[in-house]
C-alpha positions in Angstrom: 23.7 32.5 57.0 23.0 35.0 59.2 25.3 34.6 61.7 27.7 35.0 59.3 25.2 38.0 58.3 26.1 39.5 62.3 29.8 39.1 62.2 30.3 40.9 58.7 27.9 43.6 60.0 29.9 44.1 63.2 33.1 44.4 61.7 32.3 47.1 59.4 30.6 48.9 62.7 34.4 48.4 64.4 35.6 49.6 61.2 33.5 52.5 60.8 34.5 53.4 64.8 38.0 53.5 64.2 37.9 55.6 61.3 36.3 58.3 62.8 38.3 58.1 65.7 41.0 58.5 63.8 39.3 61.4 62.6 38.7 63.0 65.7 40.8 61.8 67.9 43.0 65.1 69.2 46.5 65.9 68.2 49.3 63.7 70.3 46.8 60.7 71.1 47.7 58.6 68.8 51.8 57.2 68.9 54.1 59.1 67.1 56.5 57.4 64.4 59.3 59.1 65.4 59.6 59.9 69.6 63.0 62.0 70.6 63.9 63.5 73.5 66.7 66.0 73.6 68.3 67.9 76.7 71.8 69.6 77.5 70.8 72.6 75.9 73.1 74.8 74.5 72.7 78.8 73.1 74.9 79.5 70.4 76.1 83.0 69.6 75.6 86.7 69.5 75.1 89.1 67.6 78.0 89.6 66.2 78.8 85.9 65.9 75.8 84.4 65.3 77.6 81.1 65.1 80.1 81.1 67.0 82.4 78.6 65.4 85.4 78.6 67.6 83.2 78.1 71.0 84.3 80.3 74.1 81.9 82.5 75.9 79.5 83.1 73.2 78.6 79.5 74.1 76.9 78.7 77.0 74.9 76.1 78.5 71.2 76.6 79.8 68.8 74.6 81.3 66.1 72.8 79.1 64.7 69.7 77.4 63.0 69.3 74.2 60.5 66.7 72.6 59.9 65.9 68.9 56.2 63.5 68.0 55.6 63.1 64.2 54.7 60.4 62.3 56.0 58.8 59.9 56.7 61.2 57.1 57.4 63.7 59.6 55.1 65.9 58.2 52.5 65.7 61.2 53.1 66.0 65.0 54.8 68.4 67.9 58.4 69.9 68.3 58.1 71.6 71.9 61.2 73.2 73.3 61.9 74.7 76.6 65.2 76.2 77.8 65.9 78.7 81.2 68.5 80.9 81.9 68.0 81.3 86.1 70.2 84.5 87.8 73.0 85.3 87.9 72.6 84.2 84.6 72.3 86.2 81.9 68.6 86.5 80.4 67.8 84.5 77.4 66.8 87.0 74.1 66.7 86.5 70.2 69.7 88.4 68.5 67.6 91.3 67.7 67.6 92.2 71.3 63.5 90.7 71.6 62.3 88.1 73.1 63.6 88.9 76.7 63.0 86.0 79.8 64.6 84.3 82.3 62.7 80.5 80.8 61.8 80.4 76.9 59.3 77.6 75.4 59.0 77.0 71.6 56.6 74.8 69.8 56.3 73.8 66.7 52.9 72.2 64.8 54.3 70.6 62.6 51.9 69.6 59.1 51.6 69.0 55.4 53.5 72.3 54.6 56.6 71.6 56.3 59.9 70.7 54.2 60.8 67.6 55.9 63.9 65.5 55.0 64.8 61.9 56.5 68.1 60.1 56.7 69.6 62.8 54.4 72.9 65.0 54.2 71.6 68.6 55.1 73.7 72.1 55.5 77.1 72.3 53.9 76.9 72.7 50.1 74.1 69.9 49.9 71.3 72.7 49.4 69.2 71.4 52.3 69.3 73.1 55.5 71.8 76.0 56.5 75.2 76.5 53.9 76.7 78.5 56.9 77.3 74.9 59.2 79.3 71.9 57.6 77.5 68.9 56.1 75.9 66.5 58.5 73.8 63.2 58.2 70.4 64.2 60.0 68.0 61.5 60.8 65.2 63.9 60.4 65.3 67.2 59.6 63.1 70.0 58.3 61.5 73.4 58.2 58.7 74.5 60.5 56.4 77.6 62.0 57.2 77.9 66.0 55.6 80.1 68.4 57.8 81.8 71.1 56.9 82.5 74.8 58.9 83.9 77.0 58.2 84.3 80.7 54.7 82.8 80.7 54.2 85.8 77.5 53.6 85.2 74.1 56.3 86.6 72.3 56.2 86.3 68.6 54.1 83.8 66.0 55.4 82.1 63.0 59.5 82.5 63.6 61.4 79.9 60.3 63.0 77.3 62.2 65.3 75.0 61.3 65.7 71.8 63.4 67.1 68.1 63.1 68.2 65.8 64.5 71.6 64.8 63.1 75.4 63.9 63.7 76.9 66.4 65.9 78.7 69.2 65.1 80.0 70.5 67.9 82.7 69.9 70.5 83.5 69.5 74.2 83.9 73.1 74.1 81.0 74.5 72.1 83.7 74.8 68.9 82.7 73.5 65.2 86.7 72.2 64.9 88.1 69.2 62.7 92.2 67.9 64.0 92.2 71.7 65.1 91.0 73.8 62.1 87.7 75.8 62.9 85.1 75.4 60.4 84.5 78.7 58.1 82.0 79.0 55.4 84.5 79.9 53.0 85.9 76.3 53.3 85.9 74.6 50.1 85.6 71.0 51.9 82.9 71.5 53.9 82.8 68.0 55.4 84.7 66.4 58.2 83.1 67.9 61.0 80.3 66.2 62.1 80.8 63.1 64.6 78.9 59.7 63.5 79.0 58.9 67.2 76.6 61.4 68.7 73.5 63.0 67.7 73.0 66.9 68.5 69.5 68.8 68.2 69.4 71.4 66.8 67.1 74.6 65.8 67.5 78.0 64.1 65.6 80.1 63.9 65.2 83.2 61.4 63.8 86.8 61.5 63.3 86.7 57.5 62.7 83.3 56.3 65.5 80.4 55.4 69.3 81.2 55.0 68.3 85.2 56.3 69.5 86.1 59.8 70.1 84.3 62.6 67.5 85.1 65.6 68.8 82.4 68.2 70.8 79.1 67.7 70.1 76.3 70.6 71.6 73.1 70.3 70.7 70.1 72.3 73.6 67.6 72.8 72.3 64.9 74.7 69.6 63.0 72.4 67.5 59.5 72.8 65.4 58.3 69.5 63.0 56.8 71.5 61.3 55.7 68.4 61.6 55.6 64.5 60.0 54.3 61.7 62.9 51.8 61.2 62.7 50.6 64.3 59.1 50.1 64.6 59.0 47.5 61.5 61.5 45.3 63.9 59.7 45.9 67.3 
């Protein structure tokens, strides 16, 4: 009986220590249910054409990478994006002319206040995401706040950001089109423009909250979902 009691106390002790570690463990130490890496970023649009549906010179490739590390529900974790535009290319800037720099770092600490959708149709007429983009299907997407650092100097805190890992919208030339038809938010049917065979990581930053004036749009065209809740359950 004494041996059994000792084993029970040891089990309780291990459980208490484990619970304490969960409470005090630094953010990012525990493995995330969502682990996503992305590269080959594009900077989309300018102040007169923030969505650049037709592609062209207002869609330009830059260097950079992005990582997404989130819990299974998406309401906890970190999203980090870094891009660079070395000379002789134009510097980076928000569409209002601020945050000028050769390098940007964007970080969002996602918490329970974030609005997150998983395996859901977004954009277009879905009522979720950005109505000025065509409908697509997101593996995971949401709204959260981003801090922007340009050339190592903090520029803005708490920018409203819509982020998504979803079926790709952009063609090789940067346009959004299907069979020659360039997308317009005035189209009655906003479906059929996405490619379920490719994923994109998209971030839109806004000046006055969701659906307002766009300050920046970044699209990472090479996306690898390294880990997801569904995949974890089959491991």
